[in-house]
Residue frames relative to the residue before (quaternion, step in Angstrom):
aa qw qx qy qz dx dy dz
M 1.0000 0.0000 0.0000 0.0000 0.00 0.00 0.00
P 0.0426 0.8193 -0.5713 0.0243 3.61 0.41 1.03
H 0.1072 -0.7231 0.6773 0.0835 3.50 -1.20 0.77
I 0.1531 -0.7989 0.5802 0.0420 3.55 -0.77 1.07
S 0.1150 -0.7826 0.6106 0.0381 3.52 -0.94 0.97
V 0.0856 -0.7851 0.6133 0.0085 3.55 -0.74 1.13
K 0.0722 -0.7753 0.6272 0.0177 3.55 -0.83 1.05
L 0.1214 0.7992 -0.5755 0.1243 3.55 -0.83 0.99
Y 0.6288 -0.5125 0.4211 0.4057 3.53 -1.32 0.27
P 0.5470 -0.5843 0.4740 0.3671 3.60 -1.16 0.50
G 0.5673 0.6351 -0.4317 0.2974 3.53 -1.27 0.31
R 0.5811 0.5449 -0.3939 0.4584 3.58 1.22 -0.21
S 0.4999 -0.6470 0.4805 0.3172 3.54 -1.08 0.68
E 0.6437 -0.4994 0.4012 0.4187 3.54 -1.29 0.31
Q 0.6242 0.5414 -0.3320 0.4551 3.58 1.03 -0.78
Q 0.6482 0.5079 -0.3255 0.4647 3.62 0.94 -0.79
K 0.6670 0.4974 -0.3060 0.4627 3.58 0.95 -0.86
V 0.6317 0.5135 -0.3321 0.4765 3.60 1.02 -0.75
R 0.6695 0.4948 -0.3012 0.4651 3.60 0.90 -0.88
L 0.6182 0.5327 -0.3369 0.4697 3.58 1.04 -0.75
A 0.6652 0.5001 -0.2980 0.4675 3.57 0.87 -0.97
E 0.6560 0.5159 -0.3157 0.4515 3.59 0.89 -0.89
Q 0.6823 0.4873 -0.2939 0.4589 3.58 0.91 -0.89
I 0.6371 0.5138 -0.3292 0.4709 3.58 0.96 -0.81
V 0.6566 0.5034 -0.3143 0.4655 3.59 0.88 -0.93
K 0.6327 0.5340 -0.3319 0.4521 3.59 0.92 -0.85
D 0.6866 0.4802 -0.2817 0.4677 3.58 0.89 -0.92
V 0.6387 0.5197 -0.3280 0.4630 3.59 0.99 -0.78
V 0.6265 0.5282 -0.3332 0.4664 3.60 0.94 -0.85
S 0.6931 0.4881 -0.2725 0.4551 3.56 0.87 -0.96
L 0.7428 0.4363 -0.2344 0.4506 3.58 0.77 -1.03
L 0.7681 0.3535 -0.1908 0.4987 3.59 0.94 -0.84
E 0.3234 -0.7786 0.4784 0.2455 3.56 1.34 -0.08
C 0.4439 0.6487 -0.4811 0.3881 3.52 0.80 1.11
S 0.5662 -0.5927 0.4380 0.3693 3.56 -1.23 0.21
E 0.6039 -0.5642 0.4257 0.3684 3.55 -1.18 0.59
E 0.6209 0.5762 -0.3340 0.4135 3.59 1.07 -0.73
S 0.6702 0.5091 -0.3082 0.4436 3.59 1.13 -0.48
I 0.6489 0.5355 -0.3010 0.4489 3.59 1.27 -0.21
S 0.0430 -0.7449 0.6636 0.0532 3.53 -1.15 0.75
L 0.0749 -0.7993 0.5962 0.0024 3.55 -1.12 0.67
A 0.0970 -0.7840 0.6126 0.0258 3.54 -0.94 0.97
I 0.1478 -0.7519 0.6349 0.0982 3.54 -1.15 0.69
E 0.0629 -0.7970 0.6005 -0.0144 3.53 -0.78 1.12
E 0.2658 -0.7586 0.5754 0.1508 3.55 -0.80 1.01
I 0.1012 -0.7867 0.6090 0.0070 3.55 -0.87 1.06
K 0.4521 -0.6870 0.4984 0.2743 3.59 -0.78 1.01
P 0.6097 -0.5875 0.3847 0.3677 3.61 -1.01 0.77
G 0.6719 0.5123 -0.2983 0.4439 3.59 0.98 -0.78
D 0.6957 0.4462 -0.2567 0.5011 3.58 1.26 -0.40
W 0.4476 0.7462 -0.4237 0.2515 3.59 1.27 -0.36
A 0.6745 0.5191 -0.3169 0.4186 3.60 0.76 -0.98
E 0.7676 0.3811 -0.2058 0.4725 3.58 0.83 -0.94
K 0.7320 0.4265 -0.2466 0.4707 3.61 1.05 -0.65
V 0.7862 0.2605 -0.1408 0.5424 3.59 1.14 -0.52
Y 0.7308 0.4616 -0.2783 0.4188 3.59 0.50 -1.17
R 0.7161 0.4481 -0.2770 0.4578 3.58 0.69 -1.01
P 0.7690 0.3783 -0.2491 0.4511 3.68 0.57 -0.98
D 0.7775 0.3869 -0.1992 0.4540 3.60 0.88 -0.89
I 0.7628 0.3501 -0.1797 0.5131 3.58 1.06 -0.68
L 0.7434 0.4191 -0.2349 0.4653 3.57 0.54 -1.17
N 0.7690 0.3765 -0.1964 0.4777 3.60 0.85 -0.92
N 0.7539 0.3282 -0.1998 0.5329 3.62 1.25 0.01
P 0.0789 0.8448 -0.5276 0.0426 3.61 0.80 0.87
D 0.6301 0.5545 -0.3361 0.4272 3.61 1.10 -0.60
K 0.6792 0.4746 -0.2857 0.4815 3.60 1.23 -0.34
L 0.5884 0.5974 -0.3632 0.4061 3.59 1.24 -0.29
Y 0.1739 -0.7711 0.6048 0.0962 3.54 -0.96 0.90
K 0.7484 0.1583 -0.1333 0.6302 3.56 1.34 -0.08
Q 0.2763 -0.7718 0.5574 0.1314 3.55 -0.57 1.23
P 0.4481 -0.6658 0.5076 0.3134 3.61 -1.05 0.63
G 0.4209 -0.7020 0.5170 0.2505 3.54 -1.23 0.41
Y 0.6648 0.4464 -0.3006 0.5181 3.57 1.18 0.55
N 0.1278 -0.7362 0.6531 0.1226 3.54 -1.36 0.25
P 0.3184 -0.7946 0.4821 0.1864 3.61 -0.37 1.18
F 0.6370 0.5343 -0.3291 0.4478 3.60 1.25 -0.18
E 0.6021 0.5616 -0.3614 0.4377 3.60 1.24 -0.05
């Protein structure tokens, strides 16, 4: 029962978000050998000015053991 959470800056079209979700779900089904019905996916838009405190600090900086891909930026520098 994977649940996927995608956080990104505002500005993508609804079509882009739907296509992103479809592609992620397709890859998860293939890689995890699970049914599409078992997957849920949420997309949350975060304003650039809120990114450091709402995403970077809690999800990235404070959870390095959960990251499988490190970002190439630091919003505090």
